[in-house]
C-alpha positions as CSV (number, residue, x, y, z in Angstrom):
1,M,0.0,0.0,0.0
2,E,2.7,2.4,1.0
3,A,4.7,1.8,-2.2
4,A,1.5,2.6,-4.2
5,G,1.2,6.0,-2.4
6,V,-1.7,4.9,-0.1
7,S,-1.3,5.9,3.5
8,I,-0.9,2.9,5.8
9,H,-1.9,5.2,8.7
10,G,-5.5,5.8,7.9
11,E,-6.6,5.9,11.6
12,A,-3.8,8.4,12.5
13,D,-4.6,10.5,9.4
14,F,-8.3,10.6,10.4
15,I,-7.5,11.5,14.1
16,G,-5.1,14.2,12.9
17,R,-8.0,16.0,11.3
18,F,-9.0,17.2,14.7
19,E,-5.5,18.7,15.3
20,P,-5.3,17.1,18.8
21,G,-2.6,18.1,21.3
22,S,-3.4,14.9,23.2
23,V,-4.9,11.5,22.4
24,L,-5.8,8.5,24.5
25,D,-5.4,5.4,22.4
26,A,-7.9,3.2,24.1
27,G,-7.3,-0.5,23.4
28,C,-3.9,0.4,21.9
29,G,-2.7,-3.2,21.3
30,T,0.8,-3.1,20.0
31,G,0.8,0.7,19.7
32,R,0.7,1.1,15.9
33,V,-1.7,4.1,16.0
34,A,-0.3,5.7,19.1
35,I,3.3,5.5,17.8
36,E,2.3,7.1,14.5
37,L,0.5,9.9,16.4
38,A,3.5,10.5,18.6
39,R,5.7,10.7,15.5
40,R,3.5,13.5,14.4
41,G,4.0,15.4,17.6
42,V,0.9,14.4,19.5
43,D,1.0,13.7,23.3
44,V,-0.3,10.1,23.4
45,V,-1.1,7.6,26.1
46,G,-1.9,4.0,25.2
47,V,-4.1,1.8,27.4
48,D,-4.7,-1.9,26.9
49,L,-5.6,-4.9,29.1
50,D,-3.3,-7.4,27.2
51,P,0.2,-7.4,28.7
52,P,1.9,-9.2,25.8
53,M,0.6,-6.5,23.4
54,L,1.7,-3.8,25.7
55,D,5.1,-5.4,25.9
56,Q,5.4,-5.1,22.2
57,A,4.3,-1.5,22.3
58,R,6.8,-0.7,25.0
59,A,9.6,-2.4,23.0
60,K,8.8,-0.4,19.9
61,A,8.4,3.0,21.7
62,P,9.6,2.9,25.3
63,E,9.4,6.7,25.6
64,L,5.6,6.7,25.3
65,A,3.2,6.1,28.2
66,W,1.7,2.6,28.0
67,V,-0.8,1.7,30.7
68,D,-2.0,-1.8,31.6
69,G,-5.7,-1.1,32.4
70,D,-9.3,-2.0,31.9
71,L,-11.1,0.6,29.8
72,R,-14.1,0.3,32.1
73,T,-12.2,1.5,35.2
74,V,-8.9,3.0,34.2
75,D,-8.4,6.5,35.6
76,L,-5.5,8.4,34.0
77,G,-6.1,11.5,36.1
78,R,-6.2,13.7,33.0
79,R,-8.3,14.6,30.0
80,F,-7.6,14.3,26.2
81,D,-8.6,16.2,23.1
82,V,-9.4,12.9,21.4
83,V,-10.1,9.5,22.8
84,A,-9.6,7.0,20.0
85,L,-10.8,3.4,19.6
86,P,-9.4,2.2,16.3
87,G,-9.0,-1.5,15.5
88,N,-12.5,-2.8,16.4
89,V,-12.0,-2.2,20.1
90,M,-15.7,-1.9,20.8
91,I,-16.5,-5.3,19.4
92,F,-13.7,-7.0,21.3
93,L,-15.0,-5.8,24.7
94,A,-16.6,-8.3,27.1
95,T,-20.3,-8.5,26.5
96,D,-22.3,-6.0,28.4
97,T,-19.3,-3.8,29.3
98,E,-19.6,-1.4,26.4
99,A,-21.7,1.2,28.1
100,D,-19.3,1.3,31.1
101,V,-16.3,1.6,28.7
102,V,-17.9,4.5,26.8
103,A,-18.9,6.3,30.0
104,N,-15.4,6.0,31.5
105,L,-13.7,7.1,28.3
106,A,-16.1,10.1,28.0
107,R,-14.8,11.2,31.5
108,H,-11.4,11.4,29.9
109,L,-12.4,13.9,27.3
110,E,-11.7,17.6,27.4
111,P,-14.8,19.7,27.3
112,E,-14.5,20.2,23.5
113,G,-13.1,16.7,23.0
114,V,-14.2,13.9,20.6
115,L,-14.5,10.2,20.9
116,V,-13.6,8.4,17.7
117,A,-14.3,4.7,17.2
118,G,-14.2,2.5,14.2
119,F,-15.6,-1.0,14.2
120,Q,-17.0,-3.8,12.2
121,L,-20.8,-4.1,12.1
122,G,-23.1,-7.1,11.9
123,G,-22.3,-8.6,15.3
124,R,-23.8,-8.4,18.7
125,Y,-22.9,-4.7,19.2
126,D,-24.3,-2.4,16.7
127,L,-24.5,1.4,16.0
128,H,-27.9,1.7,17.7
129,H,-26.4,0.5,20.9
130,Y,-23.2,2.4,20.5
131,D,-25.0,5.7,19.9
132,A,-27.3,5.0,22.9
133,D,-24.2,4.3,25.1
134,C,-22.6,7.5,23.8
135,A,-25.8,9.6,24.5
136,A,-26.0,8.1,28.0
137,A,-22.4,9.3,28.6
138,G,-23.2,12.8,27.4
139,L,-21.9,12.5,23.9
140,T,-23.5,13.6,20.6
141,L,-22.9,12.1,17.2
142,V,-21.3,14.7,14.9
143,E,-19.9,12.6,12.0
144,R,-20.0,9.1,10.7
145,Y,-18.1,7.5,7.8
146,A,-17.8,4.1,6.2
147,T,-14.0,4.0,6.4
148,W,-11.1,5.7,8.1
149,D,-10.4,7.6,4.8
150,G,-13.7,9.3,5.1
151,A,-15.9,7.4,2.6
152,P,-19.5,8.4,3.1
153,W,-21.5,6.4,5.6
154,R,-24.6,4.5,4.2
155,P,-27.0,2.5,6.4
156,G,-26.4,-1.2,5.9
157,G,-22.7,-0.9,5.7
158,D,-20.4,-3.3,7.4
159,Y,-18.0,-0.8,9.0
160,A,-18.4,2.6,10.6
161,V,-16.1,5.3,12.0
162,S,-18.1,7.4,14.4
163,V,-17.2,10.8,15.9
164,H,-19.0,11.8,19.1
165,R,-18.5,15.1,20.8
166,T,-19.1,16.1,24.4
167,S,-22.6,17.5,24.6
168,N,-21.6,20.6,26.4
169,A,-19.3,21.6,23.5
């Protein structure tokens, strides 16, 4: 892809549209998105519950903050311009924890912050439930796309990238 001139960092490109000074990469895995955002000058913290994945992230970028934590309960003691959930994080959560995760991540947003999540559709957790969980956490849908490169969203699609903003913004 890169040799063909296609960006291999679609998630970071999309998140960069918001010109964030700080990003919480929630469910960061091995750190691919967080590392790219940091390379672009963004203050990034990665959180994941999988120690082997965090070990890989730490090995690749030991200078970044990597936190072993549960997205339902982690308290980083700070707020972020963007909280990002790339990589299908929402559909990998334990069943019936999604609302708690969204609520906790919303607490980590700056007053004008955005929650950005991209995930595969068609499984047990859908956009109706995600939007309801966001609304319950005080977030309002402001944008939705079919891909990280901004292709228009159409109902019935199999993937969505949603942007929710704090309701008081």
